[in-house]
C-alpha positions as CSV (number, residue, x, y, z in Angstrom):
1,R,-1.8,-2.0,32.0
2,G,-3.4,-2.5,28.6
3,A,-4.5,-0.7,25.5
4,V,-6.6,-1.2,22.4
5,S,-6.2,1.2,19.5
6,T,-6.7,1.7,15.8
7,G,-4.7,3.5,13.3
8,F,-4.0,4.2,9.7
9,R,-1.1,5.1,7.4
10,A,-1.7,7.0,4.2
11,P,0.3,5.9,1.1
12,A,3.6,7.8,0.9
13,L,4.2,10.1,-2.0
14,Q,6.9,7.8,-3.5
15,Q,4.5,4.8,-3.3
16,Q,1.9,6.8,-5.2
17,Y,4.1,8.4,-7.9
18,F,7.4,6.6,-8.2
19,T,8.4,5.6,-11.7
20,A,11.6,4.0,-12.9
21,T,12.4,2.1,-16.1
22,S,15.5,0.4,-17.3
23,T,16.7,-1.6,-20.2
24,N,18.1,-5.0,-19.4
25,I,19.9,-7.3,-21.8
26,I,19.0,-10.9,-21.2
27,S,20.5,-13.5,-23.5
28,G,21.2,-10.8,-26.1
29,T,17.6,-9.5,-26.1
30,A,16.8,-6.0,-24.7
31,T,13.9,-6.0,-22.3
32,E,12.2,-2.9,-20.8
33,V,11.6,-3.3,-17.1
34,G,9.7,-0.7,-15.0
35,T,8.2,0.2,-11.7
36,F,5.1,2.3,-12.2
37,P,2.5,4.1,-10.1
38,A,-0.6,2.1,-9.3
39,T,-2.7,4.7,-11.3
40,S,-0.5,4.5,-14.4
41,P,-1.9,3.0,-17.6
42,V,0.7,0.2,-17.4
43,S,-0.4,-0.8,-13.9
44,A,-4.1,-0.3,-14.7
45,V,-3.9,-2.8,-17.6
46,L,-2.5,-5.4,-15.0
47,G,-5.4,-4.6,-12.7
48,A,-3.9,-2.2,-10.2
49,K,-6.1,0.3,-8.4
50,A,-5.3,3.6,-6.6
51,L,-3.7,3.0,-3.2
52,E,-5.8,3.2,-0.1
53,P,-4.5,3.8,3.5
54,E,-3.3,0.9,5.6
55,E,-5.4,0.2,8.7
56,S,-4.3,-1.3,11.9
57,K,-5.7,-2.6,15.2
58,N,-3.3,-2.8,18.1
59,Y,-3.7,-4.7,21.4
60,S,-1.3,-4.6,24.3
61,L,-1.2,-6.0,27.8
62,G,1.6,-5.4,30.3
63,L,2.7,-5.7,33.8
64,V,5.3,-4.1,36.1
65,Y,6.9,-5.7,39.1
66,H,9.0,-3.4,41.3
67,R,10.6,-4.2,44.6
68,G,13.5,-2.1,46.0
69,P,16.2,-1.7,43.3
70,F,14.8,-4.5,41.2
71,E,12.2,-3.8,38.4
72,V,10.7,-6.0,35.7
73,T,8.3,-5.0,32.9
74,V,6.6,-7.5,30.5
75,D,4.5,-6.3,27.6
76,A,2.7,-8.5,25.1
77,Y,1.2,-7.1,22.0
78,Q,-0.5,-8.0,18.7
79,I,-0.7,-5.7,15.7
80,D,-3.1,-6.5,12.8
81,I,-2.5,-4.5,9.6
82,D,-5.0,-4.6,6.8
83,N,-4.2,-3.5,3.2
84,R,-0.5,-3.1,3.8
85,I,1.2,-1.5,0.9
86,V,3.8,-3.6,-0.8
87,L,5.6,-3.7,-4.1
88,S,4.2,-6.3,-6.4
89,E,6.4,-9.0,-7.9
90,N,8.0,-8.4,-11.3
91,I,5.2,-9.3,-13.7
92,Q,7.0,-10.5,-16.8
93,G,5.6,-11.2,-20.3
94,S,7.2,-13.1,-23.1
95,A,6.2,-13.5,-26.7
96,T,7.4,-17.1,-26.7
97,G,6.8,-18.2,-23.1
98,T,3.9,-19.9,-21.4
99,A,0.3,-18.9,-22.1
100,T,0.4,-16.7,-19.0
101,Q,3.6,-15.0,-20.1
102,Q,2.2,-14.5,-23.6
103,A,-1.0,-12.9,-22.2
104,I,1.1,-10.5,-20.0
105,Y,3.3,-9.7,-23.0
106,T,0.1,-8.8,-25.0
107,L,-1.1,-6.5,-22.2
108,L,2.2,-4.8,-21.8
109,R,3.4,-4.5,-25.4
110,P,1.4,-1.3,-26.2
111,Y,3.4,0.5,-23.4
112,G,6.8,-0.6,-24.6
113,V,7.7,-2.7,-21.5
114,T,8.0,-6.5,-21.0
115,T,8.2,-6.5,-17.2
116,A,6.3,-4.3,-14.8
117,R,5.7,-3.9,-11.1
118,F,3.8,-1.5,-8.9
119,F,2.8,-0.7,-5.4
120,I,-0.4,-2.5,-4.3
121,N,-2.6,-2.8,-1.2
122,G,-3.5,-6.2,-0.1
123,V,-1.1,-7.9,2.3
124,D,-2.7,-8.4,5.7
125,T,-0.3,-9.2,8.5
126,T,-0.5,-10.1,12.2
127,T,2.5,-9.5,14.4
128,K,2.6,-10.9,17.9
129,G,5.3,-10.3,20.4
130,V,6.6,-9.7,23.9
131,D,9.0,-7.2,25.3
132,V,10.8,-7.9,28.6
133,V,13.0,-5.4,30.5
134,V,14.8,-6.2,33.7
135,R,16.5,-3.4,35.6
136,Y,18.5,-3.3,38.8
137,R,19.8,-0.1,40.4
138,L,23.0,-0.4,42.4
139,D,24.1,2.5,44.7
140,A,27.8,2.3,45.3
141,A,28.6,5.1,47.7
142,E,32.1,6.0,46.5
143,A,31.7,4.9,42.8
144,G,28.2,6.3,42.1
145,R,25.0,4.8,41.0
146,F,24.8,2.0,38.4
147,D,21.7,1.1,36.4
148,L,22.0,-2.4,35.1
149,T,19.4,-3.2,32.4
150,L,18.7,-6.3,30.3
151,A,16.1,-6.1,27.6
152,G,14.7,-8.6,25.1
153,N,12.1,-8.8,22.5
154,Y,10.5,-11.6,20.5
155,N,8.1,-11.1,17.8
156,E,6.7,-13.1,14.9
157,T,4.8,-11.7,11.8
158,E,2.4,-13.9,9.8
159,V,1.1,-12.9,6.4
160,T,-2.6,-13.7,6.5
161,R,-3.6,-12.5,3.0
162,L,-1.7,-11.9,-0.3
163,P,-2.8,-9.3,-2.9
164,T,-4.4,-10.2,-6.2
165,T,-5.8,-8.3,-9.1
166,N,-8.8,-9.4,-11.2
167,T,-6.7,-9.1,-14.4
168,L,-3.9,-11.3,-13.3
169,S,-6.2,-13.8,-11.6
170,S,-8.0,-14.3,-14.9
171,L,-4.9,-15.2,-16.9
172,P,-4.2,-18.8,-17.9
173,V,-2.6,-20.8,-15.1
174,P,0.6,-22.7,-16.1
175,P,0.4,-26.5,-15.6
176,A,1.8,-27.8,-12.4
177,L,5.2,-29.4,-12.6
């Protein structure tokens, strides 16, 4: 048996509209930290864009072996997801930090925050795996019927692309250590 299919997942409401801010005291200095919608002015100044649906391609191939009370199924699959929605890293500015931190601080200062993050499209992943199920049916006349099942799964997910924004990509890059 086998299948090829496509799908999509629209952004959830909380991914589109969630906002939270907090005041953190770090070394005696109050900093405003926030999670903002991608369409908010804070996120927009960092280069965020409105969220788009995730899209996927799914491939599977399987086989079944059945003889008497013994049965084995093996299914291999691959799932490719494009534009997966993830939360960005904490993007932190500082008035006295590196050139990059100072540039971020300048962008965020009008909004009263020093650290921001937001949901973003852009992570592409490929997940490959295999499922194996072994089943044995045992009929014990007086004791009843027993179904013995052993199942296992192995999968591996690889991130094939990371998100970027034009604004953040254009900031000064700190020197390598």
